[in-house]
N, C-alpha and C positions, 0 to 999 in steps of 0.2 A: 077690489084690491087696492086701487089707487086711493079710494075714499078712506079706507082704514089706515093706510100709510100716512095720509095727510092729517088725520085725527091724532095718530100717534106722535107725529112730528110737532103738532100744535101743543099737545100735552107736555111733551118734553121741553118745548120752548117756554111755556108758562111756568113749569117747574124750575127751569133755570132762572127765570126772572125772579121768582119768589126766593130762590136760594140766594141769589145776589143781593136782593133787597134785605133779606134777614141778615146776611153777612155784614151789611152796612149798619143796620139798626141795632143789633145786639151789642156790638162794642160800645156804641153810644150810650145804651141803657146801663151797661156795666160800669162805664166810666162815670156816669151820673150818680150811680149808687155809691161807688167808691169816693166821689167828691163829697157826697152827703155825709158819709162816715167821717172823712177827714175834717170837714168843716164843723161837724158836731163836736169832735175831740178838741179842735182849736177853740171853739166857743166855750167849752167847759174850762179849758186852761186859762183863756183870757178872763173869764168871769172870776175864777179863783184868784188870778193875779190882781185884778182890780179890787176885789174884796179884801185881799191881804194888804194892799197898799192903803186902802181906806182904814182898815183896822189899826195899822201901825202908825197912821197919822194921829189917831186918837189915844192909843195906848203905847207907852214907851216900850221898846223892844227889850230893854233890861228888866222891866217889871214882868213881862211875859215869860222871859227865859229863866229868871232867878227867883221869882216870888213863889211861895208855897200855898197861897190862898186862891181858891177858885170860887168866886161868888158873883156871877154875872148879872144877877137879878136884884142885888141888894141896893140900898140907897147909895152906897159907895162901892160901885162894882170893882171886883178884883178879877184879874185874868192870869193868874200864875199857872203855868203849864206843869210845874212840878207836882202839883196836886193830882193832875191826871196821870202823870207818868207813875207816881207812887201807887195810885189806885190800880193802874194796869198791872204793875208788877205783883201787887198783892193777889189780884185775881188770877194771874198766871201761875203763881206759886201754888195757890189752893187748887186750881184746876189740874195742875200737874201731879200734885200729891194724890188727888182722887183718881185721875184718869189713867195714869201709868200702871198702877197695880191691877186695876180692873181690866184695862185693855190687854195687858200681858197675860193675865189669868184666863181671859176669854180666848186669847190666841192659842195658849197652851192647850186648853180644852178642845178647841176646834181642830188643832193640828195633831194632837196625840191621843185624845180620848174619845172624841165625838164619833158617832156612827155616821154613815153617809146620809141617813135619813135626818138625823139631828142637824147635820151641817147644812142640808138643803133647806131646813126650816130657819135656822138661826142666821145664816148669811143674808137672805133677803130682808130679814127684820133689821139687821144692822145697816144694810143699804138704805132702807126706808128712813131709819133714824138719821142717817147722814144727810138725807135730802131735805129734812125739815128746815124751813127758813129760820134764820137767826132771830128774826123778830118774834117768832112764836116762842122760842126759848126765852127770850127777854120777858115777854108777857107772862110765861109760866113762872119765871123766877120772881117777878114782882107780885103776882096775884096768888101764888100757891106756896112756893118755897119760903119766901120771906115770912108770911104769917105763921107757918109751921115752926120755923127757927125761932121766931120771937116768942112763941109759946113755951119753948124749951130754954131760951136764953134771955132772961129778963134784962131790959135795958138796951137790947139790940135795936139799932135804928132801922127805919124803913129802907134807907139807902145805905147798904153795907157792902163789904167785900166778900162775905162768906156765900151769900145767895148766888150772885153771879159767878163766883169761883166754882161752886158746885155744879151749876147749870152748864157753864163752859166746859167743865170736865165731862159731863154727860154728853155734850155735843161732840167732843173730840175722841171719845171712847171708840166709836166705829172706825175712825181713821187709824188710831193706834192698833186696834185689833186686826184690821185688814192688812196693814203693812207688816205687822209682826207675824201674822199667820202665813202670809206669802213668803216671808224670809224663812220661817221654820219649814215650810213645805219644800223649799229649795234645798234643804239639807239632804244629802244622799242617804238612802236607807242602809247602805253598807256601814255607815258610821253608827246608826242606831243598833244594827245587828251586832256590831263589834262590841258595843257597850253592854248589850244584853248577854253576849258571850262571856264577858268578864264578870258577870253576876250583878250588874246594876239593875235596880228596879225601874219601873216605868216612870215614876216621879223623878228619879235621879237622872234618867236619860233625858227627860223633858227639861229639867232645870239646869243640869250641869253639862249636858252635851249639845242638845239642840238649841236651847235659848242663847248661850254665849255665842 
């Protein structure tokens, strides 16, 4: 009896030592991990700051802010940011024109017309599409969409705003669809039933009652 009691006491003593030891080590490890994250972020910020200072010692800030020419690899390099801003706005407009109707149409279908089986199939596909890396979309735009567009639009350059605009639109369709479908699903069924009771069709309920 005494022997078993001694063994039990020894085990408890060892466990207590390990617990205290772990309590001391774990905070140190977590602090080290946090420090690495903070130092990495600071390193990135410092690198960006140094590169920015180096850049503006070579290129006047007025040229960077107000020039409309971007040609960093030419014999006379130009670094006008307005060319990038205008290009971004073009891509945004094209992507919005493409993605909003498609995304809203898909959301209306999922919310008002699709069966449970169709919804179970389509929703995962949209989630997979949303998870594709942007670099893949960029490669797709350059190697597939651009050649197809150039075959229909003579004189279209290799680097144009239409191809990335369409592909960015494809990329944001899942987001628009998901957000819109969630918003439509939150509309109370009483509102739908009231509209049906007034003689509205399913399309009218979807577009004039649920969508607004």
